[in-house]
MINU-942703 format. One record per residue: x negated, y negated, z of N, C-alpha, C in turn; residue number from 0. Coordinates in nm, 4 decimals, padded with zeros to 6 digits. Layout:
<rec n_u="X" n_v="Y" n_w="Z" ca_u="X" ca_v="Y" ca_w="Z" c_u="X" c_v="Y" c_w="Z" resi="NUM"/>
...
//
This chain:
<rec n_u="00.6883" n_v="-00.8362" n_w="-00.3808" ca_u="00.8397" ca_v="-00.8623" ca_w="-00.3672" c_u="00.8932" c_v="-00.8732" c_w="-00.5070" resi="0"/>
<rec n_u="01.0074" n_v="-00.8090" n_w="-00.5294" ca_u="01.0666" ca_v="-00.8174" ca_w="-00.6775" c_u="01.1567" c_v="-00.9454" c_w="-00.6866" resi="1"/>
<rec n_u="01.2000" n_v="-00.9835" n_w="-00.7964" ca_u="01.2912" ca_v="-01.0904" ca_w="-00.8153" c_u="01.4265" c_v="-01.0644" c_w="-00.7491" resi="2"/>
<rec n_u="01.4615" n_v="-00.9370" n_w="-00.7455" ca_u="01.5966" ca_v="-00.9024" ca_w="-00.6757" c_u="01.5887" c_v="-00.9363" c_w="-00.5353" resi="3"/>
<rec n_u="01.4757" n_v="-00.9159" n_w="-00.4728" ca_u="01.4635" ca_v="-00.9380" ca_w="-00.3246" c_u="01.4500" c_v="-01.0809" c_w="-00.2771" resi="4"/>
<rec n_u="01.4258" n_v="-01.1722" n_w="-00.3792" ca_u="01.4041" ca_v="-01.3065" ca_w="-00.3440" c_u="01.5393" c_v="-01.3739" c_w="-00.2951" resi="5"/>
<rec n_u="01.5383" n_v="-01.4661" n_w="-00.2084" ca_u="01.6557" ca_v="-01.5403" ca_w="-00.1521" c_u="01.6426" c_v="-01.6777" c_w="-00.2209" resi="6"/>
<rec n_u="01.7374" n_v="-01.7642" n_w="-00.1997" ca_u="01.7405" ca_v="-01.8937" ca_w="-00.2568" c_u="01.6265" c_v="-01.9726" c_w="-00.1832" resi="7"/>
<rec n_u="01.5923" n_v="-01.9469" n_w="-00.0684" ca_u="01.4800" ca_v="-02.0086" ca_w="00.0057" c_u="01.3420" c_v="-01.9969" c_w="-00.0667" resi="8"/>
<rec n_u="01.3377" n_v="-01.8815" n_w="-00.1439" ca_u="01.2064" ca_v="-01.8475" ca_w="-00.1983" c_u="01.2076" c_v="-01.9099" c_w="-00.3450" resi="9"/>
<rec n_u="01.2956" n_v="-01.9837" n_w="-00.3874" ca_u="01.2872" ca_v="-02.0471" ca_w="-00.5217" c_u="01.1906" c_v="-02.1608" c_w="-00.5075" resi="10"/>
<rec n_u="01.1236" n_v="-02.1887" n_w="-00.6188" ca_u="01.0175" ca_v="-02.2916" ca_w="-00.6298" c_u="01.0811" c_v="-02.4063" c_w="-00.7198" resi="11"/>
<rec n_u="01.0899" n_v="-02.5329" n_w="-00.6636" ca_u="01.1376" ca_v="-02.6391" ca_w="-00.7383" c_u="01.0184" c_v="-02.6964" c_w="-00.8054" resi="12"/>
<rec n_u="01.0446" n_v="-02.7421" n_w="-00.9311" ca_u="00.9324" ca_v="-02.8026" ca_w="-01.0073" c_u="00.9155" c_v="-02.9489" c_w="-00.9848" resi="13"/>
<rec n_u="01.0179" n_v="-03.0242" n_w="-00.9342" ca_u="01.0159" ca_v="-03.1598" ca_w="-00.9115" c_u="01.0940" c_v="-03.1815" c_w="-00.7832" resi="14"/>
<rec n_u="01.0739" n_v="-03.3008" n_w="-00.7209" ca_u="01.1398" ca_v="-03.3322" ca_w="-00.5996" c_u="01.2921" c_v="-03.3463" c_w="-00.6357" resi="15"/>
<rec n_u="01.3707" n_v="-03.2944" n_w="-00.5405" ca_u="01.5102" ca_v="-03.2759" ca_w="-00.5625" c_u="01.5814" c_v="-03.4089" c_w="-00.5154" resi="16"/>
<rec n_u="01.5068" n_v="-03.5007" n_w="-00.4660" ca_u="01.5717" ca_v="-03.6351" ca_w="-00.4178" c_u="01.5852" c_v="-03.7261" c_w="-00.5225" resi="17"/>
<rec n_u="01.5298" n_v="-03.6953" n_w="-00.6364" ca_u="01.5400" ca_v="-03.7967" ca_w="-00.7414" c_u="01.6721" c_v="-03.7895" c_w="-00.8218" resi="18"/>
<rec n_u="01.7144" n_v="-03.8929" n_w="-00.8793" ca_u="01.8306" ca_v="-03.8877" ca_w="-00.9626" c_u="01.8117" c_v="-03.7830" c_w="-01.0836" resi="19"/>
<rec n_u="01.9206" n_v="-03.7252" n_w="-01.1345" ca_u="01.9027" ca_v="-03.6297" ca_w="-01.2393" c_u="01.8514" c_v="-03.6996" c_w="-01.3597" resi="20"/>
<rec n_u="01.7515" n_v="-03.6256" n_w="-01.4266" ca_u="01.6791" ca_v="-03.6734" ca_w="-01.5419" c_u="01.5557" c_v="-03.7443" c_w="-01.5212" resi="21"/>
<rec n_u="01.5301" n_v="-03.7869" n_w="-01.3913" ca_u="01.4161" ca_v="-03.8582" ca_w="-01.3726" c_u="01.3034" c_v="-03.7790" c_w="-01.3023" resi="22"/>
<rec n_u="01.1884" n_v="-03.7899" n_w="-01.3530" ca_u="01.0655" ca_v="-03.7219" ca_w="-01.2943" c_u="00.9513" c_v="-03.8119" c_w="-01.2500" resi="23"/>
<rec n_u="00.8594" n_v="-03.7506" n_w="-01.1790" ca_u="00.7539" ca_v="-03.8305" ca_w="-01.1125" c_u="00.6242" c_v="-03.7647" c_w="-01.1609" resi="24"/>
<rec n_u="00.5217" n_v="-03.8482" n_w="-01.1832" ca_u="00.3855" ca_v="-03.8075" ca_w="-01.2022" c_u="00.3742" c_v="-03.7283" c_w="-01.3282" resi="25"/>
<rec n_u="00.2896" n_v="-03.6155" n_w="-01.3096" ca_u="00.2601" ca_v="-03.5338" ca_w="-01.4291" c_u="00.3789" c_v="-03.4636" c_w="-01.4977" resi="26"/>
<rec n_u="00.4934" n_v="-03.4530" n_w="-01.4152" ca_u="00.6103" ca_v="-03.3863" ca_w="-01.4826" c_u="00.6854" c_v="-03.4656" c_w="-01.5662" resi="27"/>
<rec n_u="00.6628" n_v="-03.6019" n_w="-01.5681" ca_u="00.7284" ca_v="-03.6895" ca_w="-01.6633" c_u="00.6836" c_v="-03.6598" c_w="-01.8038" resi="28"/>
<rec n_u="00.5697" n_v="-03.6147" n_w="-01.8248" ca_u="00.5240" ca_v="-03.5921" ca_w="-01.9730" c_u="00.5344" c_v="-03.4390" c_w="-02.0105" resi="29"/>
<rec n_u="00.5767" n_v="-03.3581" n_w="-01.9124" ca_u="00.5922" ca_v="-03.2122" ca_w="-01.9469" c_u="00.7322" c_v="-03.1682" c_w="-01.9341" resi="30"/>
<rec n_u="00.7954" n_v="-03.1642" n_w="-02.0597" ca_u="00.9376" ca_v="-03.1341" ca_w="-02.0629" c_u="00.9691" c_v="-02.9997" c_w="-02.1361" resi="31"/>
<rec n_u="00.8675" n_v="-02.9148" n_w="-02.1581" ca_u="00.8833" ca_v="-02.7998" ca_w="-02.2424" c_u="00.9260" c_v="-02.6895" c_w="-02.1422" resi="32"/>
<rec n_u="01.0507" n_v="-02.6524" n_w="-02.1357" ca_u="01.1036" ca_v="-02.5569" ca_w="-02.0414" c_u="01.0706" c_v="-02.4151" c_w="-02.0983" resi="33"/>
<rec n_u="01.0367" n_v="-02.4007" n_w="-02.2204" ca_u="01.0082" ca_v="-02.2607" ca_w="-02.2669" c_u="00.8860" c_v="-02.2022" c_w="-02.2011" resi="34"/>
<rec n_u="00.7930" n_v="-02.2849" n_w="-02.1491" ca_u="00.6731" ca_v="-02.2349" ca_w="-02.0848" c_u="00.7034" c_v="-02.1505" c_w="-01.9580" resi="35"/>
<rec n_u="00.8196" n_v="-02.1725" n_w="-01.8980" ca_u="00.8577" ca_v="-02.1085" ca_w="-01.7772" c_u="00.9632" c_v="-01.9878" c_w="-01.8103" resi="36"/>
<rec n_u="00.9727" n_v="-01.9459" n_w="-01.9301" ca_u="01.0603" ca_v="-01.8419" ca_w="-01.9711" c_u="01.0175" c_v="-01.7198" c_w="-01.9080" resi="37"/>
<rec n_u="01.1138" n_v="-01.6348" n_w="-01.8617" ca_u="01.0905" ca_v="-01.5162" ca_w="-01.7872" c_u="01.0660" c_v="-01.5171" c_w="-01.6405" resi="38"/>
<rec n_u="01.0703" n_v="-01.6340" n_w="-01.5869" ca_u="01.0458" ca_v="-01.6544" ca_w="-01.4369" c_u="01.1843" c_v="-01.7078" c_w="-01.3854" resi="39"/>
<rec n_u="01.2706" n_v="-01.6249" n_w="-01.3326" ca_u="01.4075" ca_v="-01.6665" ca_w="-01.2990" c_u="01.4079" c_v="-01.7381" c_w="-01.1670" resi="40"/>
<rec n_u="01.3010" n_v="-01.7513" n_w="-01.0855" ca_u="01.3012" ca_v="-01.8106" ca_w="-00.9603" c_u="01.2448" c_v="-01.9580" c_w="-00.9610" resi="41"/>
<rec n_u="01.2182" n_v="-02.0045" n_w="-01.0884" ca_u="01.1776" ca_v="-02.1472" ca_w="-01.0888" c_u="01.3047" c_v="-02.2341" c_w="-01.1159" resi="42"/>
<rec n_u="01.3120" n_v="-02.3421" n_w="-01.0558" ca_u="01.4360" ca_v="-02.4195" ca_w="-01.0756" c_u="01.4054" c_v="-02.5637" c_w="-01.0638" resi="43"/>
<rec n_u="01.4925" n_v="-02.6575" n_w="-01.1026" ca_u="01.4605" ca_v="-02.7954" ca_w="-01.1010" c_u="01.4350" c_v="-02.8586" c_w="-01.2331" resi="44"/>
<rec n_u="01.4127" n_v="-02.9903" n_w="-01.2426" ca_u="01.3860" ca_v="-03.0471" ca_w="-01.3721" c_u="01.2580" c_v="-03.0028" c_w="-01.4381" resi="45"/>
<rec n_u="01.2364" n_v="-02.9695" n_w="-01.5556" ca_u="01.3265" ca_v="-02.9709" ca_w="-01.6670" c_u="01.4049" c_v="-02.8375" c_w="-01.6818" resi="46"/>
<rec n_u="01.4056" n_v="-02.7518" n_w="-01.5846" ca_u="01.4844" ca_v="-02.6315" ca_w="-01.5864" c_u="01.6140" c_v="-02.6529" c_w="-01.5248" resi="47"/>
<rec n_u="01.6893" n_v="-02.5450" n_w="-01.5092" ca_u="01.8276" ca_v="-02.5460" ca_w="-01.4379" c_u="01.8164" c_v="-02.5954" c_w="-01.3081" resi="48"/>
<rec n_u="01.9173" n_v="-02.6506" n_w="-01.2408" ca_u="01.9134" ca_v="-02.7016" ca_w="-01.1205" c_u="01.9085" c_v="-02.5955" c_w="-01.0182" resi="49"/>
<rec n_u="01.8564" n_v="-02.6176" n_w="-00.8961" ca_u="01.8344" ca_v="-02.5187" ca_w="-00.7855" c_u="01.9782" c_v="-02.5033" c_w="-00.7327" resi="50"/>
<rec n_u="02.0119" n_v="-02.3739" n_w="-00.7005" ca_u="02.1500" ca_v="-02.3533" ca_w="-00.6318" c_u="02.1521" c_v="-02.4132" c_w="-00.4978" resi="51"/>
<rec n_u="02.2573" n_v="-02.4629" n_w="-00.4481" ca_u="02.2730" ca_v="-02.5197" ca_w="-00.3241" c_u="02.3335" c_v="-02.4187" c_w="-00.2264" resi="52"/>
<rec n_u="02.4289" n_v="-02.3376" n_w="-00.2675" ca_u="02.4934" ca_v="-02.2312" ca_w="-00.1859" c_u="02.4227" c_v="-02.1045" c_w="-00.2120" resi="53"/>
<rec n_u="02.3965" n_v="-02.0263" n_w="-00.1103" ca_u="02.3329" ca_v="-01.8940" ca_w="-00.1381" c_u="02.4417" c_v="-01.7996" c_w="-00.1930" resi="54"/>
<rec n_u="02.4038" n_v="-01.7276" n_w="-00.2841" ca_u="02.4931" ca_v="-01.6185" ca_w="-00.3375" c_u="02.5027" c_v="-01.5020" c_w="-00.2569" resi="55"/>
<rec n_u="02.6122" n_v="-01.4295" n_w="-00.2676" ca_u="02.6214" ca_v="-01.3014" ca_w="-00.1964" c_u="02.5477" c_v="-01.1878" c_w="-00.2681" resi="56"/>
<rec n_u="02.4709" n_v="-01.1119" n_w="-00.1930" ca_u="02.3970" ca_v="-01.0105" ca_w="-00.2719" c_u="02.4935" c_v="-00.9093" c_w="-00.3376" resi="57"/>
<rec n_u="02.4573" n_v="-00.8569" n_w="-00.4471" ca_u="02.5377" ca_v="-00.7575" ca_w="-00.5110" c_u="02.5168" c_v="-00.6230" c_w="-00.4391" resi="58"/>
<rec n_u="02.6286" n_v="-00.5671" n_w="-00.3958" ca_u="02.6261" ca_v="-00.4364" ca_w="-00.3241" c_u="02.5621" c_v="-00.3186" c_w="-00.3973" resi="59"/>
<rec n_u="02.5749" n_v="-00.3195" n_w="-00.5353" ca_u="02.5229" ca_v="-00.2130" ca_w="-00.6101" c_u="02.3635" c_v="-00.2191" c_w="-00.6058" resi="60"/>
<rec n_u="02.3073" n_v="-00.3261" n_w="-00.6113" ca_u="02.1667" ca_v="-00.3387" ca_w="-00.5968" c_u="02.1085" c_v="-00.2776" c_w="-00.4629" resi="61"/>
<rec n_u="02.1847" n_v="-00.3134" n_w="-00.3526" ca_u="02.1475" ca_v="-00.2658" ca_w="-00.2279" c_u="02.1618" c_v="-00.1076" c_w="-00.2196" resi="62"/>
<rec n_u="02.2737" n_v="-00.0629" n_w="-00.2781" ca_u="02.3013" ca_v="00.0748" ca_w="-00.2683" c_u="02.1977" c_v="00.1578" c_w="-00.3562" resi="63"/>
<rec n_u="02.1661" n_v="00.0999" n_w="-00.4714" ca_u="02.0584" ca_v="00.1558" ca_w="-00.5549" c_u="01.9235" c_v="00.1577" c_w="-00.4758" resi="64"/>
<rec n_u="01.8858" n_v="00.0586" n_w="-00.3980" ca_u="01.7587" ca_v="00.0526" ca_w="-00.3289" c_u="01.7667" c_v="00.1422" c_w="-00.2160" resi="65"/>
<rec n_u="01.8897" n_v="00.1718" n_w="-00.1464" ca_u="01.9012" ca_v="00.2632" ca_w="-00.0430" c_u="01.8796" c_v="00.4066" c_w="-00.1000" resi="66"/>
<rec n_u="01.9374" n_v="00.4365" n_w="-00.2204" ca_u="01.9240" ca_v="00.5606" ca_w="-00.2749" c_u="01.7813" c_v="00.6011" c_w="-00.3035" resi="67"/>
<rec n_u="01.7097" n_v="00.4904" n_w="-00.3633" ca_u="01.5625" ca_v="00.5057" ca_w="-00.3945" c_u="01.4823" c_v="00.5462" c_w="-00.2749" resi="68"/>
<rec n_u="01.5173" n_v="00.4682" n_w="-00.1622" ca_u="01.4381" ca_v="00.4993" ca_w="-00.0324" c_u="01.4621" c_v="00.6433" c_w="00.0120" resi="69"/>
<rec n_u="01.5899" n_v="00.6844" n_w="00.0164" ca_u="01.6242" ca_v="00.8203" ca_w="00.0509" c_u="01.5533" c_v="00.9301" c_w="-00.0310" resi="70"/>
<rec n_u="01.5403" n_v="00.9070" n_w="-00.1595" ca_u="01.4862" ca_v="00.9864" ca_w="-00.2566" c_u="01.3383" c_v="00.9905" c_w="-00.2300" resi="71"/>
<rec n_u="01.2822" n_v="00.8705" n_w="-00.2144" ca_u="01.1360" ca_v="00.8650" ca_w="-00.1861" c_u="01.0913" c_v="00.9426" c_w="-00.0596" resi="72"/>
<rec n_u="01.1655" n_v="00.9246" n_w="00.0467" ca_u="01.1268" ca_v="00.9959" ca_w="00.1708" c_u="01.1549" c_v="01.1502" c_w="00.1540" resi="73"/>
<rec n_u="01.2609" n_v="01.1835" n_w="00.0863" ca_u="01.2931" ca_v="01.3224" ca_w="00.0637" c_u="01.1809" c_v="01.4008" c_w="-00.0208" resi="74"/>
<rec n_u="01.1297" n_v="01.3266" n_w="-00.1239" ca_u="01.0295" ca_v="01.3860" ca_w="-00.2058" c_u="00.8979" c_v="01.3933" c_w="-00.1285" resi="75"/>
<rec n_u="00.8664" n_v="01.2937" n_w="-00.0413" ca_u="00.7457" ca_v="01.3119" ca_w="00.0487" c_u="00.7558" c_v="01.4257" c_w="00.1346" resi="76"/>
<rec n_u="00.8798" n_v="01.4382" n_w="00.2006" ca_u="00.8975" ca_v="01.5388" ca_w="00.2964" c_u="00.8808" c_v="01.6837" c_w="00.2210" resi="77"/>
<rec n_u="00.9477" n_v="01.7038" n_w="00.1119" ca_u="00.9338" ca_v="01.8194" ca_w="00.0372" c_u="00.7815" c_v="01.8484" c_w="-00.0095" resi="78"/>
<rec n_u="00.7300" n_v="01.7583" n_w="-00.0455" ca_u="00.5787" ca_v="01.7628" ca_w="-00.0803" c_u="00.4969" c_v="01.8093" c_w="00.0332" resi="79"/>
<rec n_u="00.5151" n_v="01.7457" n_w="00.1439" ca_u="00.4452" ca_v="01.7816" ca_w="00.2621" c_u="00.4742" c_v="01.9277" c_w="00.3043" resi="80"/>
<rec n_u="00.5833" n_v="01.9682" n_w="00.3148" ca_u="00.6227" ca_v="02.1008" ca_w="00.3496" c_u="00.5704" c_v="02.1961" c_w="00.2519" resi="81"/>
<rec n_u="00.5770" n_v="02.1810" n_w="00.1221" ca_u="00.5274" ca_v="02.2594" ca_w="00.0266" c_u="00.3744" c_v="02.2745" c_w="00.0406" resi="82"/>
<rec n_u="00.3012" n_v="02.1754" n_w="00.0707" ca_u="00.1533" ca_v="02.1714" ca_w="00.0739" c_u="00.1291" c_v="02.2429" c_w="00.2065" resi="83"/>
<rec n_u="00.1859" n_v="02.2100" n_w="00.3159" ca_u="00.1432" ca_v="02.2691" ca_w="00.4459" c_u="00.1758" c_v="02.4117" c_w="00.4435" resi="84"/>
<rec n_u="00.2922" n_v="02.4558" n_w="00.4084" ca_u="00.3328" ca_v="02.5984" ca_w="00.4146" c_u="00.2602" c_v="02.6764" c_w="00.3026" resi="85"/>
<rec n_u="00.2236" n_v="02.6047" n_w="00.1918" ca_u="00.1477" ca_v="02.6796" ca_w="00.0868" c_u="00.0160" c_v="02.7216" c_w="00.1415" resi="86"/>
<rec n_u="-00.0438" n_v="02.6447" n_w="00.2206" ca_u="-00.1769" ca_v="02.6799" ca_w="00.2755" c_u="-00.1613" c_v="02.7661" c_w="00.4091" resi="87"/>
<rec n_u="-00.0802" n_v="02.7245" n_w="00.5001" ca_u="-00.0672" ca_v="02.7947" ca_w="00.6153" c_u="00.0085" c_v="02.9351" c_w="00.6022" resi="88"/>
<rec n_u="00.1010" n_v="02.9277" n_w="00.5145" ca_u="00.1779" ca_v="03.0551" ca_w="00.4838" c_u="00.0880" c_v="03.1696" c_w="00.4305" resi="89"/>
<rec n_u="00.0059" n_v="03.1221" n_w="00.3400" ca_u="-00.0943" ca_v="03.2230" ca_w="00.2836" c_u="-00.1847" c_v="03.2657" c_w="00.3882" resi="90"/>
<rec n_u="-00.2344" n_v="03.1834" n_w="00.4724" ca_u="-00.3288" ca_v="03.2212" ca_w="00.5815" c_u="-00.2594" c_v="03.3233" c_w="00.6815" resi="91"/>
<rec n_u="-00.1231" n_v="03.3026" n_w="00.7113" ca_u="-00.0505" ca_v="03.3820" ca_w="00.7868" c_u="-00.0289" c_v="03.5176" c_w="00.7360" resi="92"/>
<rec n_u="00.0146" n_v="03.5285" n_w="00.6089" ca_u="00.0499" ca_v="03.6593" ca_w="00.5472" c_u="-00.0592" c_v="03.7351" c_w="00.4838" resi="93"/>
<rec n_u="-00.1646" n_v="03.6681" n_w="00.4445" ca_u="-00.2719" ca_v="03.7388" ca_w="00.3665" c_u="-00.3937" c_v="03.7526" c_w="00.4612" resi="94"/>
<rec n_u="-00.4076" n_v="03.8624" n_w="00.5161" ca_u="-00.5156" ca_v="03.8844" ca_w="00.6188" c_u="-00.6590" c_v="03.8611" c_w="00.5625" resi="95"/>
<rec n_u="-00.6737" n_v="03.9120" n_w="00.4380" ca_u="-00.8115" ca_v="03.8989" ca_w="00.3737" c_u="-00.8495" c_v="03.7565" c_w="00.3506" resi="96"/>
<rec n_u="-00.7538" n_v="03.6698" n_w="00.3122" ca_u="-00.7634" ca_v="03.5321" ca_w="00.2945" c_u="-00.7921" c_v="03.4603" c_w="00.4214" resi="97"/>
<rec n_u="-00.7163" n_v="03.5011" n_w="00.5208" ca_u="-00.7371" ca_v="03.4419" ca_w="00.6472" c_u="-00.8802" c_v="03.4652" c_w="00.7008" resi="98"/>
<rec n_u="-00.9241" n_v="03.5897" n_w="00.6831" ca_u="-01.0534" ca_v="03.6252" ca_w="00.7352" c_u="-01.1697" c_v="03.5526" c_w="00.6508" resi="99"/>
<rec n_u="-01.1432" n_v="03.5419" n_w="00.5257" ca_u="-01.2465" ca_v="03.4704" ca_w="00.4410" c_u="-01.2441" c_v="03.3143" c_w="00.4754" resi="100"/>
<rec n_u="-01.1345" n_v="03.2567" n_w="00.4935" ca_u="-01.1270" ca_v="03.1207" ca_w="00.5319" c_u="-01.1951" c_v="03.0895" c_w="00.6698" resi="101"/>
<rec n_u="-01.1630" n_v="03.1666" n_w="00.7674" ca_u="-01.2249" ca_v="03.1440" ca_w="00.8915" c_u="-01.3721" c_v="03.1810" c_w="00.8977" resi="102"/>
<rec n_u="-01.4157" n_v="03.2780" n_w="00.8168" ca_u="-01.5576" ca_v="03.3003" ca_w="00.8036" c_u="-01.6297" c_v="03.1934" c_w="00.7411" resi="103"/>
<rec n_u="-01.5719" n_v="03.1358" n_w="00.6384" ca_u="-01.6208" ca_v="03.0093" ca_w="00.5781" c_u="-01.6357" c_v="02.9027" c_w="00.6706" resi="104"/>
<rec n_u="-01.5341" n_v="02.8731" n_w="00.7459" ca_u="-01.5306" ca_v="02.7639" ca_w="00.8476" c_u="-01.6334" c_v="02.7916" c_w="00.9562" resi="105"/>
<rec n_u="-01.6514" n_v="02.9072" n_w="01.0004" ca_u="-01.7546" ca_v="02.9364" ca_w="01.0999" c_u="-01.8989" c_v="02.9194" c_w="01.0410" resi="106"/>
<rec n_u="-01.9162" n_v="02.9635" n_w="00.9161" ca_u="-02.0528" ca_v="02.9355" ca_w="00.8580" c_u="-02.0800" c_v="02.7921" c_w="00.8508" resi="107"/>
<rec n_u="-01.9843" n_v="02.7100" n_w="00.8197" ca_u="-02.0078" ca_v="02.5696" ca_w="00.8081" c_u="-02.0451" c_v="02.5136" c_w="00.9428" resi="108"/>
<rec n_u="-01.9676" n_v="02.5601" n_w="01.0488" ca_u="-02.0025" ca_v="02.5028" ca_w="01.1765" c_u="-02.1333" c_v="02.5512" c_w="01.2301" resi="109"/>
<rec n_u="-02.1721" n_v="02.6608" n_w="01.1890" ca_u="-02.3109" ca_v="02.7204" ca_w="01.2233" c_u="-02.4204" c_v="02.6313" c_w="01.1563" resi="110"/>
<rec n_u="-02.3956" n_v="02.5947" n_w="01.0278" ca_u="-02.4921" ca_v="02.5042" ca_w="00.9598" c_u="-02.5074" c_v="02.3805" c_w="01.0302" resi="111"/>
<rec n_u="-02.3942" n_v="02.3147" n_w="01.0606" ca_u="-02.3892" ca_v="02.1882" ca_w="01.1305" c_u="-02.4671" c_v="02.1930" c_w="01.2677" resi="112"/>
<rec n_u="-02.4272" n_v="02.3008" n_w="01.3314" ca_u="-02.5020" ca_v="02.3155" ca_w="01.4660" c_u="-02.6510" c_v="02.3355" c_w="01.4524" resi="113"/>
<rec n_u="-02.6954" n_v="02.4151" n_w="01.3568" ca_u="-02.8426" ca_v="02.4321" ca_w="01.3489" c_u="-02.9061" c_v="02.3099" c_w="01.2982" resi="114"/>
<rec n_u="-02.8631" n_v="02.2232" n_w="01.2111" ca_u="-02.9080" ca_v="02.0958" ca_w="01.1604" c_u="-02.9240" c_v="02.0033" c_w="01.2843" resi="115"/>
<rec n_u="-02.8091" n_v="01.9946" n_w="01.3615" ca_u="-02.8163" ca_v="01.8944" ca_w="01.4669" c_u="-02.9172" c_v="01.9467" c_w="01.5716" resi="116"/>
<rec n_u="-02.9306" n_v="02.0749" n_w="01.5961" ca_u="-03.0376" ca_v="02.1248" ca_w="01.6962" c_u="-03.1781" c_v="02.0885" c_w="01.6579" resi="117"/>
<rec n_u="-03.2018" n_v="02.1170" n_w="01.5282" ca_u="-03.3347" ca_v="02.0798" ca_w="01.4683" c_u="-03.3675" c_v="01.9440" c_w="01.4741" resi="118"/>
<rec n_u="-03.2672" n_v="01.8596" n_w="01.4358" ca_u="-03.2926" ca_v="01.7156" ca_w="01.4459" c_u="-03.3196" c_v="01.6645" c_w="01.5925" resi="119"/>
<rec n_u="-03.2350" n_v="01.7111" n_w="01.6851" ca_u="-03.2536" ca_v="01.6897" ca_w="01.8298" c_u="-03.4025" c_v="01.7349" c_w="01.8814" resi="120"/>
<rec n_u="-03.4461" n_v="01.8551" n_w="01.8360" ca_u="-03.5652" ca_v="01.9073" ca_w="01.8771" c_u="-03.6827" c_v="01.8110" c_w="01.8169" resi="121"/>
<rec n_u="-03.6696" n_v="01.7646" n_w="01.6885" ca_u="-03.7717" ca_v="01.6932" ca_w="01.6284" c_u="-03.7808" c_v="01.5539" c_w="01.7004" resi="122"/>
<rec n_u="-03.6620" n_v="01.4976" n_w="01.7449" ca_u="-03.6527" ca_v="01.3740" ca_w="01.8128" c_u="-03.7254" c_v="01.3765" c_w="01.9523" resi="123"/>
<rec n_u="-03.7044" n_v="01.4999" n_w="02.0217" ca_u="-03.7635" ca_v="01.5184" ca_w="02.1477" c_u="-03.9138" c_v="01.5321" c_w="02.1398" resi="124"/>
<rec n_u="-03.9691" n_v="01.5982" n_w="02.0389" ca_u="-04.1146" ca_v="01.6050" ca_w="02.0242" c_u="-04.1705" c_v="01.4672" c_w="01.9890" resi="125"/>
<rec n_u="-04.0984" n_v="01.3964" n_w="01.9077" ca_u="-04.1500" ca_v="01.2609" ca_w="01.8605" c_u="-04.1582" c_v="01.1705" c_w="01.9915" resi="126"/>
<rec n_u="-04.0525" n_v="01.1756" n_w="02.0841" ca_u="-04.0572" ca_v="01.0967" ca_w="02.2020" c_u="-04.1612" c_v="01.1443" c_w="02.2895" resi="127"/>
<rec n_u="-04.1999" n_v="01.2764" n_w="02.3067" ca_u="-04.3026" ca_v="01.3169" ca_w="02.3905" c_u="-04.4298" c_v="01.2841" c_w="02.3410" resi="128"/>
<rec n_u="-04.4528" n_v="01.2864" n_w="02.2117" ca_u="-04.5880" ca_v="01.2328" ca_w="02.1418" c_u="-04.6000" c_v="01.0885" c_w="02.1828" resi="129"/>
<rec n_u="-04.4972" n_v="01.0034" n_w="02.1625" ca_u="-04.5167" ca_v="00.8624" ca_w="02.1860" c_u="-04.5378" c_v="00.8347" c_w="02.3484" resi="130"/>
<rec n_u="-04.4952" n_v="00.9188" n_w="02.4324" ca_u="-04.5277" ca_v="00.9024" ca_w="02.5706" c_u="-04.6648" c_v="00.9444" c_w="02.6026" resi="131"/>
<rec n_u="-04.7163" n_v="01.0356" n_w="02.5429" ca_u="-04.8600" ca_v="01.0821" ca_w="02.5537" c_u="-04.9505" c_v="00.9773" c_w="02.5017" resi="132"/>
<rec n_u="-04.9187" n_v="00.9241" n_w="02.3937" ca_u="-05.0035" ca_v="00.8229" ca_w="02.3279" c_u="-05.0047" c_v="00.7008" c_w="02.4077" resi="133"/>
<rec n_u="-04.9055" n_v="00.6519" n_w="02.4748" ca_u="-04.8905" ca_v="00.5299" ca_w="02.5537" c_u="-04.9811" c_v="00.5457" c_w="02.6798" resi="134"/>
<rec n_u="-05.0034" n_v="00.6587" n_w="02.7351" ca_u="-05.0779" ca_v="00.6764" ca_w="02.8560" c_u="-05.2258" c_v="00.6614" c_w="02.8242" resi="135"/>
//
């Protein structure tokens, strides 16, 4: 989650907010160097700025920019999918020699898988039969 998407509920207070201003408890009473928290805009409380009480209205330009980014993201994914899909399928449809080579390759792979499975099953059957003969 980015800092833009955080609400006021997500802010982290460094000290209890029920104390009077300027007063701290425990280990925070000896640690007043606010520069250690520089660059983290969602921390608030003593020794940093006070936590906002009213929630701010979100800036519409941030949301519009986020919406545009989402639209472009999905558009690019759709274009990439279409290009990849039709780049392969289109070639197979229009180039008969490539289509024949592709399906011949796929068939050879399927034959190799079938033969290896058939050999393995035959070996297992022989092993099972030998074990049955030895048990008798």
